[in-house]
TIDOVEX-598592 format. One record per atom (N, C-alpha, C, O, CB): y, z, x; residue number from 1; chain. Coordinates in steps of 0.1 Angstrom, whole numbers. Glycine has a CB too. Layout:
# residues N
{{Y,Z,X},NUM,"A"}
...
# end
This chain:
# residues 69
{{-52,-78,-33},1,"A"}
{{-39,-84,-34},1,"A"}
{{-29,-73,-30},1,"A"}
{{-31,-61,-32},1,"A"}
{{-36,-90,-50},1,"A"}
{{-18,-77,-25},2,"A"}
{{-7,-68,-21},2,"A"}
{{6,-73,-27},2,"A"}
{{9,-85,-26},2,"A"}
{{-6,-65,-6},2,"A"}
{{15,-64,-33},3,"A"}
{{28,-68,-38},3,"A"}
{{37,-59,-31},3,"A"}
{{35,-47,-31},3,"A"}
{{30,-68,-53},3,"A"}
{{49,-65,-25},4,"A"}
{{58,-58,-19},4,"A"}
{{71,-59,-26},4,"A"}
{{76,-69,-30},4,"A"}
{{59,-61,-6},4,"A"}
{{77,-47,-28},5,"A"}
{{91,-48,-36},5,"A"}
{{101,-46,-24},5,"A"}
{{100,-37,-16},5,"A"}
{{93,-35,-49},5,"A"}
{{111,-55,-22},6,"A"}
{{121,-55,-11},6,"A"}
{{135,-51,-17},6,"A"}
{{139,-57,-28},6,"A"}
{{120,-69,-3},6,"A"}
{{142,-42,-12},7,"A"}
{{155,-40,-16},7,"A"}
{{163,-50,-14},7,"A"}
{{173,-51,-21},7,"A"}
{{160,-29,-13},7,"A"}
{{161,-58,-3},8,"A"}
{{170,-70,2},8,"A"}
{{169,-81,-8},8,"A"}
{{180,-86,-12},8,"A"}
{{165,-76,18},8,"A"}
{{158,-84,-14},9,"A"}
{{156,-97,-23},9,"A"}
{{155,-92,-37},9,"A"}
{{157,-99,-47},9,"A"}
{{141,-106,-19},9,"A"}
{{153,-78,-38},10,"A"}
{{153,-73,-52},10,"A"}
{{143,-78,-62},10,"A"}
{{146,-80,-74},10,"A"}
{{165,-75,-58},10,"A"}
{{131,-80,-57},11,"A"}
{{120,-86,-64},11,"A"}
{{108,-82,-59},11,"A"}
{{108,-77,-47},11,"A"}
{{121,-100,-65},11,"A"}
{{96,-85,-65},12,"A"}
{{84,-83,-59},12,"A"}
{{79,-96,-52},12,"A"}
{{80,-107,-57},12,"A"}
{{74,-79,-68},12,"A"}
{{74,-95,-40},13,"A"}
{{67,-106,-34},13,"A"}
{{52,-105,-33},13,"A"}
{{47,-95,-27},13,"A"}
{{71,-108,-20},13,"A"}
{{45,-113,-39},14,"A"}
{{30,-113,-38},14,"A"}
{{25,-120,-25},14,"A"}
{{31,-130,-21},14,"A"}
{{24,-121,-51},14,"A"}
{{16,-114,-19},15,"A"}
{{11,-119,-7},15,"A"}
{{-4,-123,-9},15,"A"}
{{-13,-116,-15},15,"A"}
{{12,-109,4},15,"A"}
{{-7,-135,-5},16,"A"}
{{-22,-140,-6},16,"A"}
{{-31,-133,4},16,"A"}
{{-27,-128,15},16,"A"}
{{-24,-157,-2},16,"A"}
{{-43,-131,-1},17,"A"}
{{-53,-124,8},17,"A"}
{{-51,-131,21},17,"A"}
{{-50,-143,21},17,"A"}
{{-68,-125,3},17,"A"}
{{-52,-122,33},18,"A"}
{{-52,-127,45},18,"A"}
{{-38,-131,51},18,"A"}
{{-37,-133,63},18,"A"}
{{-60,-137,44},18,"A"}
{{-29,-131,43},19,"A"}
{{-15,-136,46},19,"A"}
{{-10,-126,56},19,"A"}
{{-11,-115,52},19,"A"}
{{-5,-138,34},19,"A"}
{{-4,-129,67},20,"A"}
{{2,-118,76},20,"A"}
{{14,-113,71},20,"A"}
{{22,-121,65},20,"A"}
{{4,-123,89},20,"A"}
{{17,-100,73},21,"A"}
{{30,-95,67},21,"A"}
{{35,-85,77},21,"A"}
{{27,-81,86},21,"A"}
{{29,-89,53},21,"A"}
{{48,-81,76},22,"A"}
{{53,-70,84},22,"A"}
{{62,-62,76},22,"A"}
{{72,-66,69},22,"A"}
{{61,-76,97},22,"A"}
{{60,-49,76},23,"A"}
{{67,-40,68},23,"A"}
{{81,-37,73},23,"A"}
{{82,-31,84},23,"A"}
{{59,-28,66},23,"A"}
{{91,-39,67},24,"A"}
{{106,-37,72},24,"A"}
{{109,-25,65},24,"A"}
{{102,-20,57},24,"A"}
{{117,-49,70},24,"A"}
{{122,-20,68},25,"A"}
{{130,-10,62},25,"A"}
{{134,-15,47},25,"A"}
{{136,-6,39},25,"A"}
{{143,-7,71},25,"A"}
{{134,-27,44},26,"A"}
{{138,-30,31},26,"A"}
{{127,-29,20},26,"A"}
{{130,-29,8},26,"A"}
{{143,-44,32},26,"A"}
{{115,-29,25},27,"A"}
{{103,-27,16},27,"A"}
{{102,-13,12},27,"A"}
{{100,-4,20},27,"A"}
{{89,-31,21},27,"A"}
{{105,-11,-3},28,"A"}
{{106,3,-8},28,"A"}
{{94,6,-17},28,"A"}
{{92,18,-22},28,"A"}
{{119,5,-17},28,"A"}
{{85,-4,-20},29,"A"}
{{74,-2,-28},29,"A"}
{{63,-12,-23},29,"A"}
{{65,-23,-21},29,"A"}
{{78,-4,-43},29,"A"}
{{50,-6,-22},30,"A"}
{{39,-14,-19},30,"A"}
{{28,-12,-31},30,"A"}
{{24,-1,-34},30,"A"}
{{32,-9,-4},30,"A"}
{{25,-22,-36},31,"A"}
{{16,-20,-47},31,"A"}
{{1,-27,-45},31,"A"}
{{0,-39,-43},31,"A"}
{{22,-26,-61},31,"A"}
{{-10,-19,-45},32,"A"}
{{-22,-25,-40},32,"A"}
{{-31,-26,-52},32,"A"}
{{-33,-16,-58},32,"A"}
{{-28,-19,-29},32,"A"}
{{-38,-38,-55},33,"A"}
{{-47,-40,-64},33,"A"}
{{-61,-45,-59},33,"A"}
{{-62,-56,-55},33,"A"}
{{-42,-50,-73},33,"A"}
{{-70,-37,-58},34,"A"}
{{-84,-39,-52},34,"A"}
{{-82,-47,-37},34,"A"}
{{-86,-58,-34},34,"A"}
{{-94,-50,-64},34,"A"}
{{-75,-37,-28},35,"A"}
{{-72,-44,-14},35,"A"}
{{-85,-44,-6},35,"A"}
{{-95,-36,-7},35,"A"}
{{-59,-34,-5},35,"A"}
{{-84,-54,2},36,"A"}
{{-96,-56,13},36,"A"}
{{-95,-45,23},36,"A"}
{{-84,-40,25},36,"A"}
{{-97,-69,21},36,"A"}
{{-105,-43,28},37,"A"}
{{-105,-32,39},37,"A"}
{{-97,-35,50},37,"A"}
{{-91,-26,56},37,"A"}
{{-118,-30,44},37,"A"}
{{-95,-48,54},38,"A"}
{{-86,-53,66},38,"A"}
{{-73,-50,61},38,"A"}
{{-65,-46,70},38,"A"}
{{-87,-68,70},38,"A"}
{{-68,-51,48},39,"A"}
{{-55,-50,45},39,"A"}
{{-51,-35,45},39,"A"}
{{-40,-31,49},39,"A"}
{{-52,-58,32},39,"A"}
{{-60,-26,40},40,"A"}
{{-57,-12,41},40,"A"}
{{-56,-7,55},40,"A"}
{{-46,0,58},40,"A"}
{{-68,-5,35},40,"A"}
{{-65,-12,64},41,"A"}
{{-63,-9,79},41,"A"}
{{-49,-12,84},41,"A"}
{{-42,-4,89},41,"A"}
{{-73,-18,88},41,"A"}
{{-45,-25,81},42,"A"}
{{-32,-31,85},42,"A"}
{{-21,-22,80},42,"A"}
{{-11,-20,87},42,"A"}
{{-32,-45,79},42,"A"}
{{-22,-18,68},43,"A"}
{{-12,-10,62},43,"A"}
{{-12,4,68},43,"A"}
{{-1,9,70},43,"A"}
{{-14,-9,47},43,"A"}
{{-23,9,70},44,"A"}
{{-23,24,77},44,"A"}
{{-17,23,90},44,"A"}
{{-9,31,94},44,"A"}
{{-39,31,78},44,"A"}
{{-20,11,99},45,"A"}
{{-16,10,111},45,"A"}
{{1,8,110},45,"A"}
{{9,14,118},45,"A"}
{{-25,-3,117},45,"A"}
{{5,0,101},46,"A"}
{{21,-2,100},46,"A"}
{{28,10,95},46,"A"}
{{39,13,99},46,"A"}
{{25,-15,90},46,"A"}
{{22,17,87},47,"A"}
{{29,29,81},47,"A"}
{{26,41,89},47,"A"}
{{34,51,88},47,"A"}
{{25,31,68},47,"A"}
{{16,42,97},48,"A"}
{{12,53,106},48,"A"}
{{8,65,96},48,"A"}
{{13,76,98},48,"A"}
{{25,56,116},48,"A"}
{{-1,62,87},49,"A"}
{{-7,72,78},49,"A"}
{{-20,67,75},49,"A"}
{{-23,56,78},49,"A"}
{{2,74,66},49,"A"}
{{-30,76,70},50,"A"}
{{-43,75,64},50,"A"}
{{-41,72,48},50,"A"}
{{-36,81,41},50,"A"}
{{-53,89,68},50,"A"}
{{-44,63,44},51,"A"}
{{-43,61,28},51,"A"}
{{-57,66,24},51,"A"}
{{-67,64,30},51,"A"}
{{-40,44,23},51,"A"}
{{-56,73,12},52,"A"}
{{-68,78,4},52,"A"}
{{-76,66,-1},52,"A"}
{{-71,56,-5},52,"A"}
{{-65,88,-7},52,"A"}
{{-90,69,-1},53,"A"}
{{-98,58,-7},53,"A"}
{{-98,62,-23},53,"A"}
{{-93,73,-27},53,"A"}
{{-115,57,0},53,"A"}
{{-103,53,-30},54,"A"}
{{-104,55,-45},54,"A"}
{{-114,66,-47},54,"A"}
{{-113,72,-58},54,"A"}
{{-108,41,-52},54,"A"}
{{-124,68,-39},55,"A"}
{{-135,79,-42},55,"A"}
{{-127,92,-39},55,"A"}
{{-129,101,-46},55,"A"}
{{-150,78,-31},55,"A"}
{{-118,94,-29},56,"A"}
{{-111,105,-26},56,"A"}
{{-100,109,-38},56,"A"}
{{-97,121,-41},56,"A"}
{{-105,103,-12},56,"A"}
{{-95,99,-42},57,"A"}
{{-86,101,-53},57,"A"}
{{-93,105,-66},57,"A"}
{{-87,113,-74},57,"A"}
{{-78,88,-56},57,"A"}
{{-105,101,-68},58,"A"}
{{-113,104,-80},58,"A"}
{{-116,119,-80},58,"A"}
{{-116,125,-91},58,"A"}
{{-127,96,-79},58,"A"}
{{-118,125,-67},59,"A"}
{{-122,139,-65},59,"A"}
{{-109,148,-68},59,"A"}
{{-110,161,-68},59,"A"}
{{-127,141,-50},59,"A"}
{{-98,142,-70},60,"A"}
{{-85,151,-71},60,"A"}
{{-83,153,-86},60,"A"}
{{-83,143,-94},60,"A"}
{{-70,144,-63},60,"A"}
{{-81,165,-91},61,"A"}
{{-78,168,-105},61,"A"}
{{-65,161,-109},61,"A"}
{{-56,160,-101},61,"A"}
{{-76,183,-107},61,"A"}
{{-65,154,-121},62,"A"}
{{-51,147,-125},62,"A"}
{{-40,155,-124},62,"A"}
{{-29,149,-121},62,"A"}
{{-51,143,-138},62,"A"}
{{-39,169,-125},63,"A"}
{{-29,176,-124},63,"A"}
{{-23,177,-110},63,"A"}
{{-11,181,-108},63,"A"}
{{-31,188,-129},63,"A"}
{{-32,174,-100},64,"A"}
{{-28,176,-86},64,"A"}
{{-29,164,-77},64,"A"}
{{-32,165,-66},64,"A"}
{{-38,187,-79},64,"A"}
{{-25,151,-83},65,"A"}
{{-26,139,-77},65,"A"}
{{-14,137,-67},65,"A"}
{{-13,126,-62},65,"A"}
{{-27,129,-87},65,"A"}
{{-6,146,-65},66,"A"}
{{6,144,-56},66,"A"}
{{0,142,-41},66,"A"}
{{-7,152,-38},66,"A"}
{{17,157,-57},66,"A"}
{{1,133,-34},67,"A"}
{{-5,131,-20},67,"A"}
{{5,132,-10},67,"A"}
{{14,123,-9},67,"A"}
{{-13,118,-19},67,"A"}
{{3,142,-1},68,"A"}
{{12,144,9},68,"A"}
{{5,145,23},68,"A"}
{{-6,151,25},68,"A"}
{{20,157,5},68,"A"}
{{11,140,34},69,"A"}
{{5,141,47},69,"A"}
{{9,155,53},69,"A"}
{{6,158,64},69,"A"}
{{10,129,57},69,"A"}
# end
């Protein structure tokens, strides 16, 4: 599932699995809960970044979990 928070509508919008979406400048928060691989790939494409996997995040010490490109 994906939840987007838009500054324009000032609330979260839940998207159903497989529902198409387009990130706009108004989206200021993206919340992922057990995302499908296709969803992660689409987010990476739209954002232009590689998102870390859960396994990669587990390997990071809790005090060092700031993630930057």
